C-alpha positions, 0 to 999 in steps of 0.5 A: 372686567377691568384690565387697567384704570387710566385717567385720560385727558380728552379735549372736547371742542364742542363743550365749554370745558376745555379739558375734562377727565374721562376714564374707565374710572374717573374721580369726580371734578367740576365737570358734569357726569354726563360729559365725563361719560361722553368724553370716555366714550369718545376715548374708546371706553366700553364703560365708565365708573366715576369715583367720588372724590369726597367721603360721602353717601352716593349722590344722584347724578345731575344732568346738564341744563338743556342747551345746544352744547348738551346735545351729546347726552342723547349720543351716549351709548356706554353704561356708566355708574357712580361709586363712592370714594372708598370703592374707587380707591380700592379699584385703583390699588388693585389695578396698579402694577405690583412692585415686582412686575410692571405689567398691568394687573387684571381686575375682575369686578362682578356687578350684582343688581339683584339686591340694589333695592331693599325688599324687606316686606310686602309693602313698599314705602316710596316718596317723590320730591317734586315741584308744582312749577311747570315752566322750568323746561325739560325737567318740569315736562318730565315730571308732568309726563311721569305723573300722567303715566304713573298715576294709574299704577300708583293708585292701584297699589295704594288702594290695595294697600301694597304701597305707601306713597308720600309726596315731598316738595322743596320748600325754598325757592331760588333763581331762576325765576319761574318764567325767566323774567323777574319783572313780570309774571309769577314769583317764586313765592307763588310756587312755594304756596302751591307746593304747600297747598299740594302737601296739604291736599295729600295730608287731608286725603290721607286723613280720610283714607284716600291718599291716592286723591293727590295724584288726581289733584296734581294731574287736574291742576297741571291741566287746568292751572298751567303757568303757560295759560296764566291760570297758575293761581289760588282761585284755580287751585281751590276750584280743583279742590272743590271739584274733587270734593264733590266726588265721593271717591275723593272726598276732599274738603277745601276748609280742611286744606285751608286749615292745614295751610295756615296763613302763608303771609304770616311772619311765622314758621309754617309747620308743614314747610318746616317738616319738609325741610327736616325730611330733606336731610338724609338719614341712614342710606337715603342721603340728602335730597338736593335736586328735583325730581328725586324718588326714594324707594324703601329709604334708598334714592332711586337712580334711574330714569323718571319714566313710568315703566322704569319707576314701576320696575324699581317699586316692584323690586321693593316687594318681598319676593312672592308678595308682589301685586299683579300690576308687577307681574304684567307682561309689559315689565317682566318675563314669566320664568315659569314658562320655560321648562316650568322654571325647574320646579315640580309639575303634574303633567296630567292635572297641569298643577305646578309648584312654580310661582312667578315673581318680579325678580324671577321665580320660586318653587312653592307648593300650591293650593288647588281646589282646597288641597294644600300641596305641602312638605320638603321640596314639595309634598303633594297631597293628591285626592283621587276618589276620596283617597289621599296619596302623598308624593315627595317631589324635589327638583330632581324628581319624585321620592315616593313615600313608604308603600309606594314606588315610582319612576321619578315622575309618579308613584304607585302603590307597592304589591302587598306583603304576605302579612298584608295578604293574610290580613286581607283574607282574614278580614274578607273571610270574616265579612263573608262568614258574617254574611252567610250567618246572617242569610241563614238566620234570615231564612230560618226566621222567614220559614218559622214565620210562614209556618205560623201563618199557615197554621193560623189559617188552617185552624180557622177552617177546621171547626167548620168541618167538624160541625158539618159532620155533627149536623149530617145525622140529624138531617137523615133522622128527620127525613125518615120520620 
């Protein structure tokens, strides 16, 4: 809530700026944004909205050069943000006293961060504008630490096809000298040539289907070829490429990298560096790249801390909801909203089947697939299988609506008692089945008895001739004895 917008003049004796405007809403002037926020905090502001004084796309706020005078940065505790000129002017008009009243007008501003990052599909395209120099102070150390910490996450997402990463480099070099000494050591040309080499490493790795090899090269180069150890050289860089080329996982070819680089000493335009200068110009919502490092996610500049977890959250926010890789759903970076009351979604207490699906931005109620059975429908038509019989449950956030033929208490459905017609059909079918069974049994008994009778008659017929023959032979035996 913005009750009133003032522009407060605050003197900061510890700063080189004798006067720097600091207010709840501040118009950009030649003072560092960080100093504006610090002065506003000293003046009692709870938050700072800095309005640009030029009609342009939003810029990434730059931090002051590290010096004893910038120790105030670590003591800034209030939130701050940069808004464009049109929005800033609108806030000022809304908060100005009306002609009929001299009282300040209360302005309520609602900030919605959920859609701050575009998330059109299941793949995130992001790019990092960086530098191979490691002697530029805190910023170079920050980039080095980021590459070391984020490399694992980046390679997981690239290997799985979840993300498309592209490194970029500022292809011109101006003061200060890499070692702050123009008389000795490395020159800006050395940095530009190494930038070119790292660009070609990514191009060659991308052509072989292993774009994630860039992260390993940059990490190895920063460890083995540091300016601080006087090893920032062409020979050291080529040794790193050869070492990665011997590994089948990377498959880098030094010859292809050199072919991509061309002759850095030639007095002609280098196609790779010219492409980088073209890409540096902002298009659409991205804006120009003016400072290092700059991270662009889904064609929108990331405006946050270059730190492993913070950047991973920003990249994960670029996925279409429900398509995030598992690395985005770890407990380290997000909260599982399905744990509390199942996220308000349907759940079967007996089988522990739930329609709640955790996503990076929250949760969605989505019918699951369990053991090959798809739960589907409006709200959640759950097809449950019990002993081969299927039963449908129409489940909404407020409970269950049972389909025709079932009744329930809002949590489960049971079959209704059958109607008279249903009972008639059941009895008729049962009677028919019983009648067929009885008829079959009677027929079986009749056939069995007929078969047994025929067998008995056949056996008896075999013995009857023997009896008649004995009767005929008996008188003959008696006649012979009398004789």
